N, C-alpha and C positions, 0 to 999 in steps of 0.2 A: 503493500499499499503504499510505501514512503514514496516510491516516483509519483504517483497522482497527487499525494498530500503536498509535495514540495511544487509540484507544479501549479496547483490549484492556487496556492498560496501565493506565488511568485506572479500569475498572471490573473487572479481573480482578486483575493483578498489586499493586497500590497497596494496595486495602482488606486484603490478607492479611499485609501488614507490621504490621499492629496486633496478629496473633496469632504471635508468633513464636515458633520452634521453637529460636533459638541465642538467647545472652544475652550482654551486655558488649559488648565492642568487635566480638564476631563479627557480633552482630545490627546493629550500626554500620555495618560494611564490608559486611555482605550488604546492607542498604538503599541505601550507595552504589554498589553492584554494579547491583541492578535499578534505580536512578532515573540516578544520573549516568552509567551506561554507556547508557542509552537518549538522554542528553542527548548523548554524545559521537558517536553516529551519527547524529543529526539527528530522533530521533523526538519527542524532546521538545524546548522551546527553553531557552536558559542562565538567561531571566528568569523562568521557571515553574519550576526546580528550585533556586534559588537559596537557598531555606530550608534543604533536605535538603543542598546543597552546604556552606553556611556550619558547620551542625549538625554533618556529618561531618568538616569539617576541624577544628573544636573539638575534638571525641572524640578522633579518631584521630590527630591531626596531619598538618602538611603534608606532610612525607618519607614517611610510611606510604599516606597517599591519592595522593601521585604515583607509588609503588611498585605500589598496587595499580591505579589507573586504566592502568598502564603492562601490568599481567597483563590485565585485561577488554578491552583493545585488542587485546592479541596472540589471546586467544581468540575476538573477533570475527572474526579473518581467518583462523580455523583451519577446516578442512573439515567438512563435517557429519560424518561417518564417521571422521574421526580421532582414533579412542577415546585412541591413546598419548598423543597431543600434548596433549588436553584432561586427562588425568589428570595430566601432568607441570605443567600449569597450576594443576590444582587441588593440588598437591602445594607449588608453589611461592606459592601464597596462603596455604595452612595455615603454612608457613615463617615467611613475612613476618608473619602476626600472632603466632606463637609468640614469634617474635624481639622484638616490638614490645609485647606484652601486659605484661610488668614494670613496665615504664615511663609506662605509660598508666592515670591512675586511671579507675575507671568513674563517670561523673555519677550521682548519686542522681535516680531516675525516670528512666533514660534511655529506657524504653518509651514513658512517655507523649512526652516530648519528640521522640521519632522519629515518633510516629502525629499530634501535633501539625504537625509539619514536614512530613510526607507529606499531610494533610489539605491544607494552604494549597498544596500542589503539585497535588492533584487538583482545589481551585477554581479556581487559575489557568490548569490545562488545560481545565476544562469552561468557562470563560470564553472562553478564545481558540476553545475549538472551536465555541462557540454564535457567535462573530464571525465566523469563517471558515465558518460555515455561512449565515449570515446574508448575508455578502460574495457567496457562489456564489448565493444566491438571487436577490440583487441583480442579479449580474451574467446570470443565466439570465434573469430577468425583463428587463432591458434588452436582452439578446439577442432576447426574443419580441417585445417590443415595437420594436425595431427591424426585424425580419422583417416583422412587422405592418405597421408602417408603411410598410416598402419595396413589399409586396403591395398596401397600398391605393394607393401612389403609381402603380403599374405598371398596377393596374385603373384608376385615374384617368385616365391616359395613355392607356391602351386606350379609353375611354369617350370620351375627347377625339378622339381619332383617328377612331372610328367618324361622332361627332358632324361632325367636321370634314368628312369625305368626303360625310356627309349632305347638310353644308351647300352643298359644293361642286357636287354633282350638282346642288342645285334651283337654285343661282346662275348656274350655267354651261347653262342649258336653252336650247334652240333656238328658242323663241320671244320672246327678251329681255324677258321678265317680272320683275316687280319681287316678291321675295318677303320674307315676313317671319323674322325669325332663326329659327323652327321649320323654316322649310324649304317653308311654305305659300304659296301666292299671295297675294300681296297685290292686295285689289279695287281700289287706286288709289296714286297717289303716284309714278308712274316719272317719274324725270327726265329720261326721252331725250325730246328734241324732233326728233330724226331724222338723217339722214346727208348727206354732201356729198361731193363730189369734193376730193381733196387739192389745195393750191394748188402753183404751181410752187417756190415758198419750200420747203414743206414736203418735195416730191420731192426737191428740191436737197439739205435737211438729213437726210432718211434715207439718201441716198448717203454723203454726208461721215460719218454715224455708221457707217454700215456698214465704210466703210475704215477709219475709226478702231479698230473692234470685231475687224477681222482683224488690223489692226496689233498691237493689244493682245494678241491671243490666239496671235500666233505665237512658236513653240517651236523653239529650235535642236535641230538632231539631236543626239543624245547618242552616246558611243562608247564603246567597251568593249573593252579590251586583254585578249589571254589568250596565255600561251607556252605550247609544246609541244616533245618532243623530236623530233618529227617531222612532216612535212610535213601539210596545207597550212599558208603563213604566208610571212611574208619572212623571209630567212635572216639571222640577225644573225651576222658575221663573229668577232666577240670571245666570243660565248657556244657558237659551232662549235670554234675553237680552244681555248676553256676546257675542252669536253667531250672532245676528241682528248688533253687533256693528262690528264684524268682517266682515260679509260681507258687510256692509254699507263702510267699509274702503278700500274694494278692496282686501283684503286679503282672503286665504282659511280658510273656517270656520274650527276651532278645537275643539269647546266648544259640549259638548254630553249633552243635557238637559234633556233625557227623562232616568228614574233609573227604573230597574227592580230588585224585590227582588225573589229569588229563596229559598224556605225552603225544605228542606230535613231532613227524618227522619233517624236517626243514627240507625243501625240494633241493638239489643239487643244481646249481647253474650250468647251463650248457656253454659253448665256447664259440665266437666267431672271430676268426682272424682272417684277416684280408692283407695280403701281400702288394705291393706297387713296385716294380723294378724297372728302373731306367735303362733302356736297352740301346741307348746313345754309344759312339763309337766310345768314349771313354768310360764307360761301364763293363769294359770286356772281363775284365778280372773277377768279375761279380757272378757271371753267367752259371758256372758249375756250383759253387757254393749255395747260391740262391734257389737253383733247382731241385739240389739234393734236401734244403730245408724247407723248400714246400710240398715234396713227397712227406718229408717226415712229419711237419706239423698236420697236413690232409690227414694223414694214416692214423698219426696218434689221435687226433680229436675224434674221428670215426670210431676207434676203439676204445674211447673214455664214455663217450654219451652219443645215443643215436641222433639227437638233436643238435649236437655240432655240428657245424660248417665251417669250411676254410674255402678261399680261392685266391687265385694268383693271376695278375696280370701283367704283361708288359707291355710297356709303353713307348713311344720315342715321339713322332706327329700323329702315329696310327695307334691302335689298341688292338692285343690279342692276349685271348684267355687262354694261360697254361695249365691251370687248375679250375673247376667249376664250384660252384656254392651247392653241391648235392651232398646227400646222406652217407654217399657211399664212397670209400677210400679209393683213390687211384690206384691200380696195379702195376701202373710202371712210371717211371721217371720221367717229365718231359724235359728234354734238353732243347736249348736257343742259344743264339749268339747274341749280338750285341754290335750292329754296324749302322744304326739309326742316326737320324739327325732330328733336331729340333725336338720339344717335349710337350706333352699332353696329360700332364698329371691330373689337371683339376678333371677332366672327365674319366680319369680312370677311378678317381676316387668317389665321383658319382656313382659308376657303375659299381664299385665294391659297397658302396653303402646301401645303395638299392637291393644287391643282391644277397647281402649277408644282413640286412637291418642293422648296421651300426650305429645308428641313431637312436635307435631303441633299446631303452632299460630292459633288465631282465636277464642278461647274459654276460658272460666276460668278453668283452667288446676290446679288441686290438687291432690298429693298422699299423704294418710296417710298411714304412717306405726305402727303398733300398735306390740310393741315389746321390751324386756329388753337387746336386744344386744349382749348376751352372747354368741358369735360366735367363731370359731375358726378363724384362720387367712385369709386362702383362702376365706372362706365365707364371711368374713366382706370385703375383697380387693376386690371382684366379686361386691357385694353388693353396695359399695361406686363408682366404676365406673359406674353403672346404674344409681346410684342417682347425679352423677355429670355430666353425660349427660342429664339427664332431667331438672337439674337447669339452665344448660347452653342453653337448649333449652327455659326456661322461665316458665318451672312447679315448682310451689310452692312444697315442699317438708316437711310435718312435721311427725316429731317422737312423737308419745306418749307411756309414761312410766309409771309404776304403783308403782315401788319402788325405793327406794335412792340410791340401789344397780346397778341399771339400767346404762348402758354404751351409750355413744352418738356416734351415726353412723354420721361420717364428711359429712358435706354438706346439714344435716337435720336441721331443727328448732326444737329444744327439747321442750317438753311441759309435766313437769312431774304433774302427776295426782295422788295425794295420796287416792282419792276417785274415784274408778272405774265407778262410776255410772256418774259422769262427763264428762264422755267419748263422748255421743252423743250432748251435747252442746259445747263441745271442738271442734269436728269435725263439727258441724254448722255454728261455728265461722270462722274456717278456709275455709268454701268453700263458705260463704258470700263475705269474704277477698279476696279471689282469684277471685271471678267475678266481683267484684269492680275495682280490679286493673287492668282489661283486657282493652285494648285499642284497 
Protein backbone atom coordinates (compact mmCIF):
# COMPACT_ATOMS: atom_id res chain seq x y z
CA UNK A 1 0.00 0.00 0.00
CA UNK A 2 2.95 2.34 0.54
CA UNK A 3 3.28 3.18 -3.16
CA UNK A 4 -0.37 4.24 -3.43
CA UNK A 5 -0.35 6.11 -0.09
CA UNK A 6 2.79 8.07 -0.99
CA UNK A 7 1.50 8.93 -4.44
CA UNK A 8 -1.89 10.08 -3.14
CA UNK A 9 -0.21 12.19 -0.45
CA UNK A 10 2.12 13.81 -3.00
CA UNK A 11 -0.44 14.39 -5.75
CA UNK A 12 -3.75 14.88 -3.84
CA UNK A 13 -3.12 16.02 -0.26
CA UNK A 14 -0.05 18.26 -0.45
CA UNK A 15 -1.19 20.50 -3.36
CA UNK A 16 -4.36 21.40 -1.42
CA UNK A 17 -2.27 22.81 1.43
CA UNK A 18 -1.49 25.80 -0.82
CA UNK A 19 -5.24 26.66 -0.76
CA UNK A 20 -6.03 26.66 2.97
CA UNK A 21 -9.48 26.95 4.55
CA UNK A 22 -7.84 27.74 7.91
CA UNK A 23 -5.50 30.60 8.84
CA UNK A 24 -2.81 31.20 11.41
CA UNK A 25 -1.63 28.48 13.71
CA UNK A 26 -4.63 26.32 12.72
CA UNK A 27 -3.21 26.19 9.20
CA UNK A 28 0.23 25.19 10.53
CA UNK A 29 -1.37 22.56 12.80
CA UNK A 30 -3.35 21.14 9.86
CA UNK A 31 -0.20 20.94 7.72
CA UNK A 32 1.62 19.18 10.56
CA UNK A 33 -1.21 16.64 10.93
CA UNK A 34 -1.41 15.97 7.18
CA UNK A 35 2.34 15.60 6.59
CA UNK A 36 4.01 14.76 9.90
CA UNK A 37 1.19 12.35 10.75
CA UNK A 38 2.05 10.43 7.56
CA UNK A 39 5.69 10.52 8.60
CA UNK A 40 4.91 8.90 11.94
CA UNK A 41 3.13 5.92 10.35
CA UNK A 42 5.87 5.34 7.76
CA UNK A 43 4.21 6.68 4.63
CA UNK A 44 6.69 9.54 4.33
CA UNK A 45 10.31 9.48 5.45
CA UNK A 46 11.69 11.78 8.15
CA UNK A 47 14.25 13.25 5.77
CA UNK A 48 11.58 14.13 3.24
CA UNK A 49 9.40 16.00 5.78
CA UNK A 50 12.18 17.89 7.56
CA UNK A 51 11.26 21.26 6.02
CA UNK A 52 7.64 21.11 7.27
CA UNK A 53 8.74 19.70 10.66
CA UNK A 54 11.20 22.55 11.25
CA UNK A 55 8.70 25.23 10.17
CA UNK A 56 5.85 23.80 12.26
CA UNK A 57 8.06 23.53 15.34
CA UNK A 58 9.10 27.16 14.87
CA UNK A 59 5.50 28.36 14.45
CA UNK A 60 3.71 26.13 16.97
CA UNK A 61 6.49 25.52 19.46
CA UNK A 62 7.81 22.17 20.58
CA UNK A 63 5.32 21.63 23.47
CA UNK A 64 2.22 22.23 21.32
CA UNK A 65 3.62 20.16 18.45
CA UNK A 66 4.26 17.30 20.87
CA UNK A 67 0.68 17.53 22.15
CA UNK A 68 -0.71 17.52 18.61
CA UNK A 69 1.49 14.53 17.70
CA UNK A 70 0.05 12.63 20.67
CA UNK A 71 -3.48 13.40 19.46
CA UNK A 72 -2.94 12.33 15.86
CA UNK A 73 -1.16 9.18 17.02
CA UNK A 74 -4.21 8.30 19.14
CA UNK A 75 -6.47 9.06 16.16
CA UNK A 76 -4.47 6.64 14.03
CA UNK A 77 -5.33 3.89 16.46
CA UNK A 78 -9.04 4.69 16.55
CA UNK A 79 -11.47 2.34 14.83
CA UNK A 80 -12.85 3.53 11.51
CA UNK A 81 -16.45 3.80 12.73
CA UNK A 82 -15.76 5.05 16.26
CA UNK A 83 -17.20 8.53 15.71
CA UNK A 84 -17.47 9.29 19.42
CA UNK A 85 -13.76 8.78 20.06
CA UNK A 86 -12.82 10.74 16.93
CA UNK A 87 -14.98 13.67 18.02
CA UNK A 88 -13.28 13.55 21.40
CA UNK A 89 -9.89 13.74 19.69
CA UNK A 90 -11.15 16.67 17.61
CA UNK A 91 -12.30 18.48 20.72
CA UNK A 92 -8.93 17.85 22.37
CA UNK A 93 -7.22 19.23 19.25
CA UNK A 94 -9.28 22.44 19.32
CA UNK A 95 -8.73 22.88 23.04
CA UNK A 96 -4.97 22.55 22.63
CA UNK A 97 -4.92 25.18 19.86
CA UNK A 98 -7.21 27.57 21.78
CA UNK A 99 -5.05 27.30 24.86
CA UNK A 100 -1.82 27.97 22.99
CA UNK A 101 -3.02 30.58 20.45
CA UNK A 102 -2.68 33.73 22.61
CA UNK A 103 1.01 33.05 23.23
CA UNK A 104 1.90 32.17 19.61
CA UNK A 105 2.45 35.08 17.22
CA UNK A 106 1.56 34.27 13.59
CA UNK A 107 4.56 34.83 11.30
CA UNK A 108 4.03 37.14 8.36
CA UNK A 109 3.33 35.30 5.12
CA UNK A 110 2.71 31.98 6.90
CA UNK A 111 0.72 30.58 3.98
CA UNK A 112 3.61 31.21 1.60
CA UNK A 113 6.09 29.71 4.06
CA UNK A 114 3.96 26.57 4.44
CA UNK A 115 3.47 26.30 0.67
CA UNK A 116 7.25 26.54 0.14
CA UNK A 117 7.98 23.92 2.81
CA UNK A 118 5.33 21.57 1.39
CA UNK A 119 6.80 22.09 -2.09
CA UNK A 120 10.18 20.93 -0.73
CA UNK A 121 8.52 17.83 0.76
CA UNK A 122 6.79 17.10 -2.58
CA UNK A 123 10.09 17.40 -4.47
CA UNK A 124 11.92 15.13 -2.04
CA UNK A 125 9.11 12.57 -2.09
CA UNK A 126 9.03 12.62 -5.89
CA UNK A 127 12.79 12.08 -6.02
CA UNK A 128 12.54 9.19 -3.57
CA UNK A 129 9.71 7.60 -5.53
CA UNK A 130 11.64 7.95 -8.77
CA UNK A 131 14.69 6.34 -7.16
CA UNK A 132 12.56 3.52 -5.73
CA UNK A 133 10.95 2.95 -9.11
CA UNK A 134 14.35 2.89 -10.79
CA UNK A 135 15.60 0.43 -8.17
CA UNK A 136 12.54 -1.78 -8.70
CA UNK A 137 13.05 -1.66 -12.46
CA UNK A 138 16.73 -2.51 -12.01
CA UNK A 139 15.84 -5.41 -9.71
CA UNK A 140 13.19 -6.63 -12.15
CA UNK A 141 15.65 -6.34 -15.04
CA UNK A 142 18.31 -8.15 -13.03
CA UNK A 143 15.85 -10.91 -12.16
CA UNK A 144 14.79 -11.18 -15.80
CA UNK A 145 18.41 -11.25 -16.93
CA UNK A 146 19.24 -13.89 -14.34
CA UNK A 147 16.23 -15.97 -15.37
CA UNK A 148 17.20 -15.59 -19.02
CA UNK A 149 20.79 -16.56 -18.25
CA UNK A 150 19.60 -19.59 -16.28
CA UNK A 151 17.31 -20.60 -19.12
CA UNK A 152 20.14 -20.19 -21.61
CA UNK A 153 22.44 -22.20 -19.33
CA UNK A 154 19.86 -24.99 -19.06
CA UNK A 155 19.37 -24.95 -22.82
CA UNK A 156 23.13 -25.04 -23.36
CA UNK A 157 23.53 -27.96 -20.96
CA UNK A 158 20.69 -29.77 -22.71
CA UNK A 159 22.35 -29.19 -26.08
CA UNK A 160 25.64 -30.40 -24.65
CA UNK A 161 23.97 -33.55 -23.27
CA UNK A 162 22.36 -34.25 -26.63
CA UNK A 163 25.65 -33.69 -28.40
CA UNK A 164 27.48 -35.90 -25.88
CA UNK A 165 24.89 -38.65 -26.40
CA UNK A 166 25.34 -38.43 -30.17
CA UNK A 167 29.13 -38.44 -29.80
CA UNK A 168 29.06 -41.46 -27.49
CA UNK A 169 26.76 -43.34 -29.85
CA UNK A 170 29.05 -42.68 -32.82
CA UNK A 171 32.31 -43.40 -30.94
CA UNK A 172 31.20 -46.64 -29.28
CA UNK A 173 30.13 -48.18 -32.56
CA UNK A 174 30.26 -51.89 -33.25
CA UNK A 175 32.75 -51.60 -36.09
CA UNK A 176 35.59 -49.94 -34.10
CA UNK A 177 35.77 -47.15 -36.64
CA UNK A 178 37.32 -43.74 -36.08
CA UNK A 179 34.87 -40.81 -36.15
CA UNK A 180 35.03 -37.06 -36.61
CA UNK A 181 33.96 -34.76 -33.76
CA UNK A 182 30.58 -34.37 -35.46
CA UNK A 183 30.06 -38.14 -35.32
CA UNK A 184 30.66 -38.93 -38.98
CA UNK A 185 33.07 -41.69 -39.90
CA UNK A 186 36.63 -40.61 -40.60
CA UNK A 187 38.00 -42.03 -43.86
CA UNK A 188 41.45 -42.64 -42.36
CA UNK A 189 43.56 -42.19 -39.25
CA UNK A 190 42.44 -45.18 -37.15
CA UNK A 191 45.16 -45.65 -34.50
CA UNK A 192 44.18 -49.25 -33.71
CA UNK A 193 46.81 -51.68 -34.95
CA UNK A 194 45.17 -54.91 -33.83
CA UNK A 195 44.59 -57.07 -30.76
CA UNK A 196 46.64 -59.59 -28.80
CA UNK A 197 46.15 -62.08 -26.02
CA UNK A 198 46.80 -60.72 -22.52
CA UNK A 199 50.05 -61.78 -20.93
CA UNK A 200 50.26 -63.75 -17.72
CA UNK A 201 51.47 -60.61 -15.94
CA UNK A 202 48.44 -58.66 -17.14
CA UNK A 203 46.08 -61.42 -16.00
CA UNK A 204 47.72 -61.48 -12.59
CA UNK A 205 47.52 -57.68 -12.37
CA UNK A 206 43.80 -57.79 -13.22
CA UNK A 207 43.18 -60.39 -10.51
CA UNK A 208 45.11 -58.33 -7.92
CA UNK A 209 43.23 -55.18 -8.87
CA UNK A 210 39.92 -57.01 -8.64
CA UNK A 211 40.71 -58.14 -5.10
CA UNK A 212 41.81 -54.62 -4.18
CA UNK A 213 38.60 -53.14 -5.60
CA UNK A 214 36.46 -55.63 -3.69
CA UNK A 215 38.30 -54.79 -0.48
CA UNK A 216 37.91 -51.05 -1.12
CA UNK A 217 34.22 -51.43 -1.91
CA UNK A 218 33.41 -53.47 1.20
CA UNK A 219 30.96 -51.75 3.56
CA UNK A 220 30.18 -52.77 7.12
CA UNK A 221 26.58 -53.68 7.91
CA UNK A 222 24.64 -50.87 9.55
CA UNK A 223 22.62 -51.40 12.72
CA UNK A 224 19.42 -49.59 13.65
CA UNK A 225 18.04 -50.01 17.16
CA UNK A 226 14.45 -49.21 18.11
CA UNK A 227 12.52 -49.58 21.36
CA UNK A 228 8.87 -50.46 21.87
CA UNK A 229 6.50 -51.19 24.76
CA UNK A 230 5.58 -54.62 23.32
CA UNK A 231 7.43 -57.55 21.69
CA UNK A 232 9.18 -58.50 19.50
CA UNK A 233 12.57 -57.52 20.81
CA UNK A 234 15.01 -58.11 23.59
CA UNK A 235 13.62 -57.43 27.06
CA UNK A 236 15.42 -54.75 29.07
CA UNK A 237 14.71 -55.53 32.76
CA UNK A 238 15.49 -52.01 33.98
CA UNK A 239 12.99 -50.54 31.54
CA UNK A 240 10.46 -53.25 32.43
CA UNK A 241 10.73 -52.43 36.16
CA UNK A 242 10.42 -48.73 35.38
CA UNK A 243 7.25 -49.44 33.38
CA UNK A 244 5.77 -51.47 36.30
CA UNK A 245 6.61 -48.64 38.70
CA UNK A 246 4.93 -46.09 36.45
CA UNK A 247 1.83 -48.25 36.20
CA UNK A 248 1.73 -48.80 39.99
CA UNK A 249 1.99 -45.06 40.58
CA UNK A 250 -1.09 -44.52 38.41
CA UNK A 251 0.74 -42.64 35.66
CA UNK A 252 0.74 -43.44 31.95
CA UNK A 253 3.65 -45.86 31.28
CA UNK A 254 6.28 -44.32 29.00
CA UNK A 255 9.14 -46.83 29.39
CA UNK A 256 9.73 -49.10 26.39
CA UNK A 257 11.38 -52.30 27.65
CA UNK A 258 11.77 -54.15 24.33
CA UNK A 259 14.76 -53.39 22.08
CA UNK A 260 14.88 -54.53 18.46
CA UNK A 261 18.07 -54.41 16.39
CA UNK A 262 17.78 -54.27 12.60
CA UNK A 263 20.88 -54.96 10.55
CA UNK A 264 21.18 -53.88 6.94
CA UNK A 265 23.80 -54.65 4.34
CA UNK A 266 25.28 -51.50 2.79
CA UNK A 267 25.30 -51.67 -1.00
CA UNK A 268 28.68 -52.15 -2.62
CA UNK A 269 29.33 -49.27 -5.01
CA UNK A 270 30.16 -50.19 -8.62
CA UNK A 271 33.07 -48.68 -10.50
CA UNK A 272 33.12 -46.34 -13.50
CA UNK A 273 36.51 -45.65 -15.08
CA UNK A 274 36.98 -43.70 -18.28
CA UNK A 275 40.42 -43.48 -19.92
CA UNK A 276 41.15 -40.83 -22.55
CA UNK A 277 44.55 -41.34 -24.18
CA UNK A 278 46.19 -38.77 -26.41
CA UNK A 279 47.42 -40.44 -29.63
CA UNK A 280 49.13 -37.44 -31.18
CA UNK A 281 52.72 -38.01 -32.27
CA UNK A 282 54.26 -36.88 -28.97
CA UNK A 283 52.52 -39.67 -27.00
CA UNK A 284 54.04 -42.68 -28.73
CA UNK A 285 55.68 -43.96 -25.52
CA UNK A 286 52.30 -44.28 -23.79
CA UNK A 287 50.72 -46.67 -26.30
CA UNK A 288 51.80 -50.02 -24.89
CA UNK A 289 51.38 -49.28 -21.16
CA UNK A 290 47.98 -47.60 -21.65
CA UNK A 291 46.72 -50.47 -23.81
CA UNK A 292 47.76 -52.85 -21.04
CA UNK A 293 46.21 -50.64 -18.33
CA UNK A 294 42.91 -50.34 -20.20
CA UNK A 295 42.58 -54.12 -20.42
CA UNK A 296 43.62 -54.67 -16.79
CA UNK A 297 41.11 -52.12 -15.44
CA UNK A 298 38.27 -53.39 -17.64
CA UNK A 299 38.96 -56.99 -16.66
CA UNK A 300 39.25 -56.22 -12.95
CA UNK A 301 36.07 -54.11 -12.95
CA UNK A 302 34.09 -56.92 -14.60
CA UNK A 303 35.39 -59.43 -12.05
CA UNK A 304 34.58 -57.13 -9.13
CA UNK A 305 31.00 -56.09 -9.80
CA UNK A 306 28.72 -56.93 -12.74
CA UNK A 307 27.51 -53.34 -12.70
CA UNK A 308 31.01 -51.88 -13.02
CA UNK A 309 31.99 -50.49 -16.40
CA UNK A 310 35.05 -48.99 -18.03
CA UNK A 311 35.82 -47.51 -21.45
CA UNK A 312 38.87 -46.17 -23.25
CA UNK A 313 38.96 -43.63 -26.06
CA UNK A 314 41.98 -42.71 -28.15
CA UNK A 315 41.82 -39.13 -29.41
CA UNK A 316 43.71 -36.81 -31.68
CA UNK A 317 41.54 -34.74 -33.96
CA UNK A 318 39.34 -37.87 -34.27
CA UNK A 319 37.94 -40.29 -31.70
CA UNK A 320 38.39 -44.07 -31.55
CA UNK A 321 36.97 -46.45 -28.94
CA UNK A 322 39.58 -48.91 -27.69
CA UNK A 323 37.27 -50.50 -25.09
CA UNK A 324 33.51 -50.00 -24.70
CA UNK A 325 31.28 -49.47 -21.65
CA UNK A 326 29.84 -52.97 -21.58
CA UNK A 327 29.43 -55.30 -18.61
CA UNK A 328 31.65 -57.91 -20.24
CA UNK A 329 35.42 -57.78 -19.93
CA UNK A 330 37.38 -57.68 -23.22
CA UNK A 331 39.02 -60.99 -24.06
CA UNK A 332 41.96 -59.43 -25.90
CA UNK A 333 44.14 -56.36 -25.51
CA UNK A 334 43.58 -53.69 -28.17
CA UNK A 335 46.88 -52.25 -29.39
CA UNK A 336 47.27 -48.85 -31.02
CA UNK A 337 49.88 -46.35 -32.12
CA UNK A 338 50.19 -42.54 -31.78
CA UNK A 339 50.75 -40.74 -35.06
CA UNK A 340 47.90 -38.23 -35.06
CA UNK A 341 47.80 -34.46 -34.97
CA UNK A 342 45.72 -31.88 -33.09
CA UNK A 343 43.54 -32.81 -30.11
CA UNK A 344 39.89 -33.34 -29.29
CA UNK A 345 39.85 -34.08 -25.56
CA UNK A 346 36.57 -32.22 -24.91
CA UNK A 347 34.51 -34.54 -27.12
CA UNK A 348 36.35 -37.58 -25.76
CA UNK A 349 35.33 -36.53 -22.23
CA UNK A 350 31.74 -35.99 -23.40
CA UNK A 351 31.58 -39.49 -24.86
CA UNK A 352 33.06 -41.10 -21.74
CA UNK A 353 30.83 -39.05 -19.45
CA UNK A 354 27.67 -40.08 -21.29
CA UNK A 355 28.73 -43.69 -21.86
CA UNK A 356 29.78 -44.29 -18.24
CA UNK A 357 27.59 -41.74 -16.43
CA UNK A 358 30.63 -40.15 -14.80
CA UNK A 359 28.55 -37.15 -13.69
CA UNK A 360 26.02 -39.31 -11.85
CA UNK A 361 26.59 -40.13 -8.15
CA UNK A 362 26.27 -43.63 -6.73
CA UNK A 363 29.44 -45.21 -8.10
CA UNK A 364 33.20 -44.90 -7.77
CA UNK A 365 33.93 -42.58 -10.69
CA UNK A 366 37.31 -41.84 -12.23
CA UNK A 367 38.46 -40.18 -15.45
CA UNK A 368 42.08 -40.81 -16.44
CA UNK A 369 43.61 -38.52 -19.08
CA UNK A 370 46.94 -39.65 -20.51
CA UNK A 371 48.41 -36.61 -22.26
CA UNK A 372 51.23 -34.08 -22.32
CA UNK A 373 48.55 -31.36 -22.79
CA UNK A 374 50.40 -29.47 -25.52
CA UNK A 375 47.13 -28.03 -26.82
CA UNK A 376 45.97 -24.85 -28.45
CA UNK A 377 44.15 -22.31 -26.28
CA UNK A 378 40.69 -23.24 -27.57
CA UNK A 379 41.36 -26.97 -27.11
CA UNK A 380 42.55 -26.38 -23.54
CA UNK A 381 39.57 -24.13 -22.66
CA UNK A 382 37.02 -26.66 -23.89
CA UNK A 383 38.74 -29.54 -22.08
CA UNK A 384 39.07 -27.62 -18.80
CA UNK A 385 35.36 -26.72 -18.93
CA UNK A 386 34.44 -30.42 -19.13
CA UNK A 387 36.91 -31.31 -16.37
CA UNK A 388 35.42 -28.68 -14.06
CA UNK A 389 31.93 -30.03 -14.67
CA UNK A 390 33.06 -33.54 -13.75
CA UNK A 391 34.94 -32.53 -10.61
CA UNK A 392 31.96 -30.44 -9.49
CA UNK A 393 29.79 -33.55 -9.90
CA UNK A 394 32.19 -35.53 -7.68
CA UNK A 395 34.15 -37.46 -10.30
CA UNK A 396 37.90 -37.76 -9.71
CA UNK A 397 40.05 -36.68 -12.69
CA UNK A 398 43.65 -37.89 -13.00
CA UNK A 399 46.16 -36.66 -15.56
CA UNK A 400 49.12 -38.94 -16.34
CA UNK A 401 52.16 -37.41 -18.01
CA UNK A 402 55.33 -39.08 -19.24
CA UNK A 403 57.71 -36.16 -19.80
CA UNK A 404 58.81 -33.25 -17.65
CA UNK A 405 57.76 -30.83 -20.42
CA UNK A 406 54.12 -31.84 -20.04
CA UNK A 407 51.58 -29.19 -19.08
CA UNK A 408 49.05 -29.48 -16.27
CA UNK A 409 45.35 -29.34 -17.15
CA UNK A 410 43.68 -27.23 -14.42
CA UNK A 411 41.27 -29.21 -12.27
CA UNK A 412 43.08 -32.55 -12.66
CA UNK A 413 45.33 -34.39 -10.22
CA UNK A 414 48.68 -34.45 -12.01
CA UNK A 415 50.81 -37.61 -11.81
CA UNK A 416 54.14 -37.63 -13.61
CA UNK A 417 55.39 -41.08 -14.65
CA UNK A 418 59.01 -41.07 -15.82
CA UNK A 419 58.61 -44.78 -16.58
CA UNK A 420 55.64 -45.42 -18.90
CA UNK A 421 55.46 -49.02 -17.66
CA UNK A 422 54.18 -47.76 -14.28
CA UNK A 423 50.97 -46.40 -15.87
CA UNK A 424 48.87 -49.55 -15.18
CA UNK A 425 49.76 -49.51 -11.48
CA UNK A 426 49.04 -45.76 -11.21
CA UNK A 427 45.64 -46.13 -12.85
CA UNK A 428 44.81 -49.13 -10.66
CA UNK A 429 45.69 -47.18 -7.50
CA UNK A 430 43.55 -44.22 -8.60
CA UNK A 431 40.60 -46.53 -9.35
CA UNK A 432 40.90 -48.13 -5.93
CA UNK A 433 40.96 -44.72 -4.24
CA UNK A 434 37.92 -43.60 -6.24
CA UNK A 435 35.77 -46.52 -5.14
CA UNK A 436 37.03 -46.26 -1.55
CA UNK A 437 35.91 -42.62 -1.36
CA UNK A 438 32.42 -43.44 -2.64
CA UNK A 439 29.70 -42.90 -0.07
